[in-house]
C-alpha positions in Angstrom: -34.3 5.1 53.2 -33.9 3.1 49.9 -33.2 4.9 46.7 -35.7 4.5 43.8 -34.4 3.5 40.5 -31.2 5.4 39.7 -31.8 8.2 42.2 -28.8 8.2 44.4 -26.4 10.8 45.7 -29.0 13.5 46.4 -27.7 16.9 47.5 -29.7 18.3 50.4 -28.3 21.8 51.0 -28.4 23.4 54.5 -28.5 27.2 54.8 -29.0 29.3 57.9 -28.7 33.1 57.9 -28.3 35.7 55.1 -27.9 38.9 57.1 -24.8 41.1 56.6 -25.0 41.9 60.3 -25.1 38.3 61.6 -23.9 37.8 65.2 -20.9 35.7 66.0 -23.3 32.9 67.0 -24.3 32.3 63.4 -21.7 34.2 61.3 -19.7 31.1 60.2 -22.9 29.7 58.7 -24.0 32.9 57.0 -23.9 33.6 53.3 -24.8 36.6 51.2 -28.0 37.0 49.1 -25.7 37.1 46.1 -24.2 33.7 47.1 -27.6 32.1 47.5 -28.7 33.4 44.1 -25.5 32.0 42.4 -25.9 28.7 44.2 -29.4 28.3 42.9 -28.3 29.2 39.4 -25.7 26.4 39.7 -28.4 24.0 40.8 -30.5 24.9 37.7 -27.5 24.6 35.4 -26.8 21.1 36.8 -30.3 20.0 35.7 -31.5 19.5 39.3 -35.2 19.7 40.2 -36.0 21.2 43.6 -38.2 19.2 46.0 -39.0 19.6 49.6 -37.8 17.1 52.3 -41.3 15.5 52.5 -41.5 15.3 48.7 -38.1 13.5 48.7 -39.3 11.2 51.5 -42.5 10.4 49.6 -40.7 9.8 46.3 -38.1 7.5 47.9 -40.8 5.5 49.7 -42.9 5.1 46.6 -45.7 7.3 47.8 -45.2 10.1 45.3 -43.3 11.1 42.1 -39.7 12.0 42.3 -37.6 13.7 39.5 -34.6 12.0 38.1 -32.2 14.5 39.6 -33.7 16.0 42.7 -32.2 18.6 45.0 -33.4 19.9 48.4 -32.9 23.4 49.8 -33.3 23.7 53.6 -33.0 26.6 56.0 -32.6 26.0 59.8 -33.6 28.1 62.8 -36.0 30.7 61.4 -34.0 33.9 60.9 -36.1 36.8 59.8 -34.0 37.1 56.6 -35.3 33.7 55.5 -38.5 35.6 54.5 -37.1 39.0 53.7 -33.9 38.0 51.8 -34.1 34.3 50.9 -37.7 33.9 50.0 -37.7 36.4 47.0 -34.6 34.6 45.6 -36.2 31.2 46.0 -39.4 32.5 44.3 -37.5 33.9 41.4 -35.6 30.7 41.0 -38.7 28.5 41.3 -37.5 26.8 44.5 -39.8 25.6 47.3 -37.6 25.1 50.4 -38.0 23.3 53.7 -37.8 25.7 56.6 -37.0 24.2 60.0 -38.2 26.5 62.7 -37.1 26.6 66.3 -40.5 27.4 67.8 -39.3 29.1 70.9 -37.2 31.6 68.8 -40.2 32.9 66.8 -41.1 36.5 67.7 -37.7 37.0 69.4 -34.0 36.8 68.8 -31.4 34.1 68.5 -28.9 33.4 71.4 -26.6 35.8 69.5 -29.2 38.5 69.2 -30.2 38.0 65.6 -33.7 38.9 64.6 -35.9 35.8 64.1 -39.2 35.4 62.2 -42.4 36.1 64.0 -45.5 33.9 63.6 -47.1 36.0 61.0 -43.9 36.0 58.9 -43.6 32.2 59.3 -47.2 32.0 57.9 -46.1 34.1 54.9 -43.5 31.4 54.1 -46.3 28.8 54.2 -48.4 30.9 51.9 -45.5 31.1 49.5 -45.4 27.3 49.2 -42.5 26.4 51.5 -42.6 23.4 53.8 -42.3 24.0 57.5 -40.4 21.5 59.7 -39.7 21.3 63.4 -36.3 22.2 64.9 -37.1 21.8 68.6 -38.3 24.5 71.0 -35.0 25.9 72.3 -32.3 24.6 70.0 -30.6 22.4 72.7 -28.4 19.4 72.0 -31.1 16.8 72.2 -28.8 13.8 72.6 -27.5 15.3 75.9 -30.9 15.8 77.5 -32.9 13.6 79.7 -35.7 11.6 78.0 -38.5 13.9 79.3 -36.6 17.0 78.2 -35.8 15.6 74.7 -39.4 14.5 74.3 -40.7 17.9 75.2 -38.4 19.6 72.7 -39.4 17.3 69.9 -43.2 17.1 70.5 -43.9 20.6 71.7 -42.1 22.1 68.6 -44.4 20.1 66.3 -47.5 20.9 68.3 -46.8 24.6 68.5 -46.0 24.9 64.8 -49.1 23.0 63.7 -51.4 24.9 66.0 -50.1 28.4 65.2 -49.5 27.9 61.4 -52.3 25.5 60.7 -50.1 23.2 58.6 -49.0 19.6 58.9 -45.4 19.4 60.2 -44.0 16.2 58.8 -40.2 16.6 59.1 -37.7 17.5 61.9 -34.1 18.7 61.9 -31.8 17.9 64.8 -30.4 21.1 66.4 -26.6 21.2 65.8 -27.1 18.0 63.8 -26.8 15.9 67.0 -29.1 12.9 67.5 -28.9 9.4 69.0 -31.0 6.2 68.7 -33.2 7.4 71.6 -33.7 10.9 70.1 -34.5 9.5 66.7 -37.1 7.2 68.3 -38.6 10.2 70.0 -38.9 12.0 66.7 -40.6 8.9 65.1 -43.0 8.5 68.0 -43.9 12.2 67.9 -45.5 11.7 64.5 -42.8 13.0 62.1 -42.3 11.2 58.8 -38.6 12.1 58.4 -35.7 13.9 60.0 -32.6 15.6 58.8 -29.1 15.2 60.3 -26.0 16.9 58.8 -23.2 14.4 58.1 -22.0 16.8 55.4 -22.6 14.2 52.7 -25.0 13.5 49.9 -28.2 11.7 50.9 -27.8 8.1 49.7 -29.3 4.7 50.0 -27.6 4.1 53.4 -29.6 7.0 54.9 -32.6 6.2 57.0 -35.7 8.4 56.9 -34.9 9.7 60.3 -31.3 10.6 59.5 -31.2 12.2 56.1 -27.8 13.6 55.2 -27.3 17.3 54.4 -24.4 19.4 53.2 -23.8 22.5 55.3 -23.3 25.7 53.3 -21.0 27.9 55.3 -19.5 31.3 54.8 -16.4 29.8 53.2 -18.0 27.4 50.7 -17.1 28.3 47.2 -19.2 28.2 44.0 -17.0 25.4 42.8 -17.8 23.3 45.9 -21.5 23.9 45.3 -21.1 22.9 41.7 -19.3 19.7 42.7 -22.0 18.9 45.3 -24.9 19.3 42.9 -23.1 17.2 40.3 -22.7 14.4 42.8 -19.1 14.9 43.9 -19.2 14.4 47.7 -19.3 11.5 50.1 -22.7 9.8 50.6 -24.3 9.4 54.1 -23.3 6.5 56.2 -24.2 5.0 59.5 -25.8 7.1 62.2 -23.8 5.9 65.1 -20.0 5.4 65.3 -17.8 5.0 68.3 -16.4 8.5 67.8 -20.0 9.8 67.8 -20.8 8.2 71.1 -17.5 9.5 72.6 -18.2 13.1 71.5 -21.7 12.9 72.9 -20.3 11.8 76.3 -17.8 14.7 76.2 -20.6 17.2 75.4 -22.7 15.9 78.3 -19.8 16.3 80.7 -19.2 19.9 79.5 -22.9 20.8 80.0 -22.9 19.3 83.5 -19.7 21.2 84.3 -21.1 24.5 83.0 -24.3 24.0 85.0 -22.3 23.4 88.2 -20.2 26.5 87.5 -23.4 28.6 87.0 -24.7 27.4 90.4 -21.5 28.1 92.3 
């Protein structure tokens, strides 16, 4: 995804949950409402202009305007507090985020028991001006699945979100940040324009539109770290596939097979 003009080193921030009672499943990736508010104040002080993922994609591909110093704020999974806690802060700070929803979680709970958005609440986020993206149906590690399973996770997520929320779903985020050339191809063929990885790096000119780098905001991230990120002090995204990546994928596949065998025994 080539940069336009001098626009490089773009921070794409990744948030998850803001509940003080988050389960152990998501607690390491949970921040407080006060933290989010401080982070957005730091973003504003740095002179960054918030855009959605699709606005970033359009700007970098020459299909729309892009501010000189963009920043993107994303939320993954679809926790209920994205609406009840995060959305009022985003509105007060003038930020439209990109919310990646796991469609099979809507109206239920996370694997850890955390309350998730229902469909009406997800629609409220749309009405408030936030972008909705796909995040699979069941939040599985897509690069370990068979081709038909991965295809279903990618395509059904988009179809369900578009049908139930009556909005175009242009962007996808890989659950757990895991993808592969085959998974990225499935996302492209499903009709998405872009997709977010993690990489814990600034989005840069070496990113492709189906592997946009993000910076994960965890419970332990300090305000100074956020300040450094939004001022461009972080690595920039690199290649999608490394030998270590392929080895880690093979290990995860073996673990899943072993777990499934143990469950059947």
